LONU-316700 format. One record per residue (C-alpha): y, x, z; residue in three letters. Coordinates in steps of 0.25 Angstrom, whole numbers, plus 5000, padded with zeros to 4 digits. Each point is the difference from the previous one (the first is absolute). Example, Ala and Ser with C-alpha at 12.3 -4.5 7.8 and 13.67 -1.06 7.14 Angstrom:
498250495031ALA
501450064998SER
! end
This chain:
478251785096MET
500850144999TYR
501350055002ARG
500650064987ARG
501450065000THR
501149994987TYR
500650134999TYR
501350024993GLU
499950074989ARG
501150044990ASP
500149934989PRO
499049905002TYR
500449965015ARG
498649985005THR
498750075001ASN
498949964991TYR
498849905006THR
498849954994ARG
499749855002ARG
498749955004SER
499349924987TYR
500249865005ASP
501550024997ASP
500649894992SER
500950114992ASP
498850044994ILE
498549994995ARG
498850105001PRO
499850084990TYR
498849924996SER
500849874996SER
500850064989TYR
498650054991GLY
499650134998ASN
501450074998ARG
499850035016TYR
498350005001ARG
500250165000ASN
501250015009SER
500350025014THR
500849875005PHE
501050075009ASN
501349904999PRO
501250075006LEU
501249915002TYR
501550035002TYR
501349934995GLY
501449985002TYR
500249885012SER
500249874994ARG
501549955000ARG
500049905012PRO
499849844997ASP
500949914998TYR
500849955012SER
499549865003TYR
498449985004PRO
499949884988TRP
500650104989GLU
498750084995ARG
499149945007ASP
499150055012HIS
498950064993GLU
501150094991LEU
500650035014ARG
498850055008THR
499850114987ARG
501350075005ARG
499350155003GLU
500450075012GLU
500950125001ASN
499450124993ARG
500150085014THR
499549915010GLU
498650025007THR
499049874996ARG
498649965002GLU
499250004987VAL
498549944998THR
499350104994ILE
498649984993ASP
498650065005GLU
500150064986ARG
501250065003ASP
500050045013GLU
500350165001GLU
501450024999LEU
500850074991ARG
500450155006GLU
501550034998PRO
499850114995GLU
499249944987LYS
501049894999ASP
500950124996GLU
498950034989GLU
500049844997VAL
501550024999ASN
500050094986LYS
499249904995LYS
500949904988PHE
501049925010HIS
501149884993VAL
501250075007ASN
500849884995LYS
499949864989VAL
501349964995ASP
499949854993LEU
500950014990ASN
500749875005ILE
501350024990LYS
499350024987SER
498649925005ASN
501049865004THR
500650034986GLU
498949984993ASP
499549875007HIS
501349955001HIS
500049995014THR
501150105003ASP
501149885004LYS
499149975012TYR
501150075010MET
498950055009CYS
499550094989THR
501550075001LYS
500250015015ARG
500250145004LYS
498950025013LYS
498749954995ASP
500249934987PRO
498849924995ASP
499250004988LEU
499849894992VAL
499249974987ILE
499349914993ARG
498649984999ARG
499250034986GLY
500950114998GLN
500050155005SER
500850085009PHE
500350145002LYS
499850085012MET
500450155000THR
499050075010ILE
500450155003THR
498950085008PHE
500050155007ASP
499350054988ARG
499649954985PRO
499349894996TYR
498650084994ASN
499249894994ASN
498950085002GLU
500050025015GLN
500649875003ASN
500049854999GLU
500849895004ILE
499749865002LEU
501149875006PHE
499649905012THR
501049894998PHE
499949885011LYS
500949875004THR
499749925012GLY
499250005013LYS
498450044997SER
500050044986SER
499050024991ARG
499650014985PRO
499449874998SER
501249895005ASN
500850114989LYS
501050055014THR
499550154998GLN
499750094988ALA
499550134998GLN
500550074988ILE
499550144993ILE
501150064994MET
499550024986ASN
500550154995GLU
500149934986ASN
501450004998THR
499749904987SER
499149925008SER
500249845000ARG
499649915010SER
498849924992LYS
500249875009ASP
501149955004LYS
499649945012LYS
499650125007GLU
501050125008TRP
500050114990PHE
500750145002SER
500150134991LYS
500650145000LEU
501550004992VAL
500550145002ASP
499850125007LYS
501150105005LYS
499750115009GLU
499749955013ASN
500249854996SER
499349904990ILE
500449864995ASP
499149895002VAL
500149864995GLU
499249885007VAL
500349864994THR
499449905010PRO
499249894992PRO
500749884995CYS
499549895010ASN
500250095013CYS
500349945011ILE
501750005002ILE
500550085013GLY
500250125008GLU
498750104997TRP
499950135007ARG
499250114995PHE
499450145001THR
499650124992ILE
498750075004GLN
499950134992THR
498950095000GLU
499650144998SER
499050115001LYS
499550045013LEU
499150114995LYS
499350044989ASP
498749915002ASP
500749904994GLY
500549935015ASP
501549925000LYS
500849985009LEU
500849885001ILE
501349975005LEU
500749865002MET
501749974999TYR
500649905005LYS
501149964993HIS
501249945010ASN
500649904989GLU
499649874994ASP
500049974985VAL
500349844999ILE
499249954988ILE
500649874994LEU
499549924987LEU
500450044988ASN
500649904991PRO
500350104987TRP
498650055001CYS
499049914990PRO
498850015008ASP
500649955012ASP
500049825001GLN
501450005003VAL
500450084985PHE
501149954994MET
500350074987GLY
501549994997THR
500950085008GLU
501249914998GLN
499349905009LEU
499450105009LEU
501550065004ASP
500349865005GLU
498749955006TYR
499750135007ILE
501250075000LEU
501249925001ASN
500449995017GLU
501249884994SER
499949874996GLY
500249865000ALA
499449885006ILE
500449864994TRP
500149895007SER
500849855001GLY
499449914990ASN
499749984984TYR
501349944996ARG
500950105012GLN
499350135001MET
500550115009GLY
499550165003VAL
499750055012LYS
500250174998PRO
498850065006TRP
499950135005ASN
498450044998PHE
500250145006GLY
498550054999GLN
500450154998PHE
500849985012ARG
499450115009ASP
499149955011GLY
499949864993ILE
498650044992LEU
499450065014ASP
500449855005THR
499249944987CYS
498850095002LEU
499949955014HIS
500149854996LEU
498850034990ILE
499150085012ARG
500449885010LYS
499649904989ALA
498650075002TYR
500250005014ASN
500550135001ASN
498950094992THR
500050044986VAL
499249924995ASP
499250014984PRO
500949874997ALA
501250095000MET
499550044987SER
500049874991ASP
501449954996PRO
499649875001VAL
499549985015LYS
501450125004LEU
500949874992ALA
499149895008ARG
500350065013ALA
501550045000ILE
500349844996THR
499350015015ARG
500750095006MET
501450004996VAL
499849865010ASN
499949995013ALA
498949885004PRO
498950064998ASP
499950155003ASP
501450035006ASN
500650044986GLY
501450044996VAL
500749865001LEU
500149875006VAL
500549884992GLY
500949915005ASN
500549874991TRP
500449935013SER
501650035000GLY
500050075014ASP
500050134999TYR
500350045014SER
499350115004GLY
499950074985GLY
500950044989THR
500149864991PRO
499250034985PRO
501449984991MET
500550125009LYS
498850104993TRP
500450074988VAL
498950114998GLY
498750035008SER
500350145004VAL
500849925014ALA
498849935003ILE
499050124997LEU
500850085009GLU
500249885012GLU
498449994999TYR
499850155002THR
501150035011LYS
499449875009ASN
498550074996GLN
499449894993GLY
500649905006THR
500349874989PRO
501449974995VAL
500749895003GLN
500249924987PHE
499749994986GLY
500049904989GLN
499349984987CYS
500950104992TRP
499950115012VAL
498449985001PHE
500250034985SER
500950125000GLY
499150095013LEU
498749954989THR
500850084990THR
500350115007THR
498750015007VAL
499450004986CYS
500950104993ARG
499750095010ALA
498650025000ILE
500250014984GLY
499749854998LEU
500849954989PRO
500749885004ALA
501249904998ARG
500649895008SER
499949864993VAL
500749875002THR
499449874997ASN
501249884997PHE
499549875007ALA
498850055007SER
498749915004ALA
499550035013HIS
498749924998ASP
499449985014THR
498649924997ASP
499650084987GLY
500349884990SER
500750094992THR
500949885000CYS
501149955007ILE
500249855006ASP
501249945004LYS
500049855006ALA
501249895000PHE
499849865006VAL
501149904993ARG
501149955013LYS
500849904993GLY
500650054987GLU
499750135003ASP
498850124999LEU
499950085013GLU
499150125002LYS
498949995010VAL
499250115004ASP
498550014996ILE
499150015013ALA
499250145000GLY
500750054989SER
501250105003SER
500250024983ASP
501550054997SER
500750054988ILE
500950145005TRP
501450024993ASN
499250144997PHE
498950095005HIS
499950154999VAL
498650064998TRP
499850134993ASN
499050064990GLU
499350134999ALA
499350054989TRP
498650025002ILE
498750004989SER
499149925005ARG
498550044996PRO
499549925010ASP
500449864993LEU
499650074984GLY
500950004989LYS
501449934999GLY
500450015015TYR
500650135000ASP
501550025002GLY
500949925009TRP
499549955013GLN
500749895008VAL
500150045015ILE
500849925012ASP
500050065014ALA
501049895003THR
499249925012PRO
499849864993GLN
498349954999GLU
498850085008LEU
499050074989SER
498750055007SER
500749975013GLY
501150084999VAL
501549994994TYR
499650094987GLN
500349954984CYS
499550064988GLY
499750084992PRO
499849904989ALA
500350044985PRO
501149934995VAL
499349994987THR
499049915006ALA
501049925008ILE
500749974986LYS
498549944995LYS
499849935012GLY
498850085004GLU
500149975014ILE
498650045002GLY
500650174998ARG
499950065015PRO
501549995007PHE
500349895004ASP
500349944989ALA
500049864999PRO
501350025010PHE
500750084991ILE
499749904988PHE
500649905008ALA
501050085003GLU
500550004984VAL
499449914995ASN
499549875008ALA
500449874995ASP
501049915010ILE
499349855000VAL
501149905005HIS
499249875006TRP
500649885005GLU
499249955014ILE
499849844997LEU
500149895013PRO
498650004998ASN
499850165001ASP
499550014987SER
500750114991TRP
500649994987VAL
500550134992ILE
501549994998ILE
499950124991LYS
499550134998THR
501050144999ASP
499150114992SER
501250064998ASN
500750035011ASP
499450105008VAL
500050174997GLY
501350014992LYS
500850124998ASN
498950095003ILE
500950125006SER
499750165002THR
501150124998LYS
500050074986LYS
499250134999PRO
501150094998ASP
499950115009GLY
501349985007ARG
500849925011PRO
500449864999TYR
501450004995ASN
500249854998GLY
500749895009GLU
499349945013ALA
500449864994SER
499449994985VAL
499949874995TRP
501350014993ARG
499350104990GLY
500250115009TYR
498850105003GLY
499349944989GLU
499850114994LYS
499350045010TYR
499249925002ARG
498449984993LEU
499449865001ASP
498450024998VAL
499949845000THR
499150034988SER
499150085007GLU
499649895011TYR
500049874991LYS
500049954985TYR
501049924995PRO
500349895009GLU
499449864995GLY
499150084989SER
498749984997LEU
499450155006GLU
500949975013GLU
499549875002ARG
498550074998LEU
500550085009ALA
500349895010VAL
498749934997GLN
499150115003ASN
500850055012ALA
499849845005ASP
498650014996ASN
499650125009GLU
500749945010ALA
499349885000LYS
501049924999GLY
499649904990GLY
501449964996ARG
500549964983ASP
501050124999VAL
500649934988PHE
500449865006ALA
501350005003THR
500349855006GLY
500649894994ASP
501050044987THR
501450025005MET
501149904996ASP
501250105004ILE
500250135004SER
500850075010VAL
500650124999GLU
500850095012ILE
501050084993GLU
500150155007GLU
501350035007LYS
500150144997ASP
500450105011GLY
500649925010VAL
500750075014LEU
499549965015VAL
501249935004GLY
500349924989ASN
499749864995ASP
499049994989PHE
499849884991GLU
498749944996VAL
499849954986GLU
498949924995LEU
499849984984LYS
499049864998LEU
499649974987LYS
499249884993ASN
498750084994ILE
499149874996LYS
499650034986LYS
500149874996LYS
501349934999LYS
500249925014ALA
501150015010LEU
499650065014ARG
500849975013THR
500050075013VAL
499949905011LYS
500350115009HIS
500250155000LEU
499850075013GLN
500550165002VAL
499650065014VAL
500550145000ILE
499250085013ASP
500150155006SER
498750054999VAL
499550165003LYS
499850074988TYR
498449985003THR
500449844998GLY
499749955016ASP
501049985009GLY
500649894994ARG
501549945005ARG
500949904993ASN
501350034994VAL
500249874992ILE
499349884995LYS
500849944986LYS
499749864995SER
500449944986PHE
499649874993ASP
499749934987ASP
500350124992ILE
499749934986ARG
499550104989LEU
499949974986ASP
499050054990PHE
500250144999GLY
501250005009GLU
500450105011GLU
500949975013LYS
500650105011THR
500049985014VAL
501050105010LYS
500150025013PHE
500750105010THR
499450055012VAL
501250055009LYS
499850155008THR
500049915014ASP
498949914995GLU
498950114996TYR
500650125010LEU
499349995015ASP
498749954992LYS
499950134990MET
498650085003TYR
500450164999GLU
499850004984LEU
500849874998PHE
498849944991GLY
500049864998MET
499249904992GLU
500349884991ILE
499249904999MET
500549874992ALA
499249875000TYR
500049914989ALA
499649845000HIS
499949954985ILE
500349845001LYS
499349984986GLU
498650065004THR
500050035015GLU
499650134998ASN
500650125010CYS
500550134996TYR
500150115009VAL
500850124997LYS
500050145009THR
500850134998ASP
500550105005ASP
501650045006PHE
500550125007ARG
501550045004LEU
500350154998ARG
500450105012ARG
501150104996PRO
499550134997ASP
500550155006ILE
500750084993THR
499650145001ILE
501050104996GLU
499550174998VAL
500550124992PRO
499550024986SER
499350125005LYS
499550075013VAL
499450115004LYS
498850045006VAL
500150025015GLY
501549965001ASN
500449885007PRO
500949904991PHE
500549875002LYS
499749854998VAL
500749885002LYS
499349865002LEU
500949854998SER
499849874998PHE
500849885002LYS
499549895012ASN
500049864990PRO
499749915012LEU
501149945008PRO
499550045015LYS
500050145004PRO
498850104998LEU
499250045013THR
498950085005LYS
500250094989CYS
499350134995SER
499650104986TYR
498850074996LEU
500350124991ILE
498850064990GLU
499650064989GLY
499250124993ASN
500550135006GLY
501049965011ILE
499849985014GLU
499849845006ASN
501349965006LYS
500049865010ALA
501449995006ASN
500649865008SER
501049954994ALA
501349915006SER
500049844997ASP
500649974986VAL
501249885001PRO
499949894991ALA
500350024988LYS
500350144998SER
499650144996GLU
499050105007TRP
500150144999SER
499450135006THR
499850154994MET
498750085003GLU
499850144996GLU
498650034995LEU
499450124995VAL
499150034988ALA
498650075003GLU
499550014986THR
500550014985GLU
499949904990GLY
500649835001GLU
500049955014ILE
500049855000GLN
500949975014ILE
499549865006ASN
500749945010CYS
499949855007SER
500949925010PHE
499549925008ASP
500649905012CYS
499749875006GLU
500849904989GLU
499650064986LEU
498650114998ARG
499650054987ASP
501450084998ILE
499750104990ILE
500550134993GLY
499550114991MET
500550104992VAL
499550144993SER
500950145000VAL
499350134995LYS
499650115010ALA
500150164994GLU
! end
């Protein structure tokens, strides 16, 4: 070991040191080919120290932290190779200092980020240590200033880009790029790094560097190797300048050669650049909207998202981080907590002590900031729309086009049969639903997943475009909670053998519901098969590139202009031959062996449960059923017994609590005749039996006298919560505080207790505060002061939470100038 001192020397703050040939930053000249075989390889290292790494040890991973340089003025020991035993004398270093040094590197962050559509990332606008964020497959420009003019005959330049620990060319984590001096040259291979000289001016040159279209995403560091002649005999001196700032490289949906290429600018404005949105919820007839702040550009969010990607690969940089299919699958695993200590803990129990109720979240930023603040401890709690909102954030942050998609009447098939079985037994005149041993199949009022835009060369033609991914931890896939990506086109055709997890997703949108009666001899008889009760009004926000500016309650038609129905992308028209063949195809691949065209016995009557529009919780509501004789031949039909059961259920279809049962006998229906049955449910009959989303299931059982057939009809119903009214100025100025007023009326005949509220939006700081109790049937209001941090349209989302009434939300948009 030799002790080598770093002298402070302006303008470089360091003396040069020759490095040994086995240093990981450079390779011996022989490995670069003939161009260096006649050179004297004297690699000398210099450059400013790298800025400090992140505050938390998990944020930038161990392998990146350990590469922090020591202060340039300190003394340290360096191992010297046998070929490098003689140290250069200080007076000779003075001679070296006359040879072609890099004085400064300007990454042209403003112009590069504008060209790469990354100028919205707040980390690129920091006054201190801004980041350069670029997209792969597209060139970026750097300006290099030397201590003398660049001479084509005397000097040459080579860049080395590296990411992760133990980087090497063989796994694409390291690349050496010789600068091409031909300013009109172009890359011959879009999957390789490329660099060329663009312009020379005095002591500076402009250089374009193009990462490959399949580059590993994440933080890349780089060195600049300069070569200059020492003597007239051709010997050359090679100097290594190590830059102190990373270049962050993302996926590029603007690049035709990238696997995530999306050629429509309007779609990119929504699925990459829009920070605000809306996630549909409720049920297929009574839809609501949850406003969501994706916040992918907020400072610190990109760092956390890249950390999650590395964490999926054991806190290393893996070649799989170049493949959008593998990235999308990894994201679904890392957004949930069970397997890898990911971001969010799921909780459907109704007990949210020790955490935040899922209904309270109105954006991803507060969740990811809490995850960061707690150094990677999973955040409590989330449900499907929260997992989806987070997934959209992570995808858009890394450059993967994504959207949240809501499937109403979503089947949860737990046994891979691609159908949902419901069993009943007779008890007197009634049918009673019973559990099926070994099966926990259910129908969710709604379920929210994601779509990511990816081409699928692994599957051949016809499977590019939207891929379903789902981070909600429902079923294991390859031993962990992850789901997708599965091509939407494959789901529509019933091709459930296409990876990944297509059988589960197909059942969610197109499973048949088979109703069975279990007879006293334990034989099973099909009562009926519902082939059109699953997968309704599949919804996402229309791609207008703007914040959602509708209402939280949309079933009266408000907000419908913002909803894009994508049901036809997932399934053919219900009952059509194409749709039945797709179901048959899926059943064959699942080895179900059932007749998907069978519907059970021909029904004599129809039962329709009439929609009651927008009943506010705290009020009585009316249930109305219409019964009709639909016998094709003229015949009398008598409903010997009609039982209507209303249960309070979670939106996942379980946790049943009976609210009321009503029975009606001997309803006579002549041929083609229709009759109505009505009754009223009082507030005190249901209020204390409700779950947080106030969802109910209405089941009607009809026993036909003439045929002894039984008819079963099930439908969903929910009560509306009040919306928060948010009053804001018509315009606000960036940096100037402005007031907002929040208010709503408590509709319950009892006070609201343990109250709190949360405010989140793009371009504003999050706020979370407690609130005083709200008396029965009275109004709550408060004033808050906010500050707009960025220009443009800001969506302000607010949620109010209490013990008695959850999921009270509101939103408003305001323009910041």
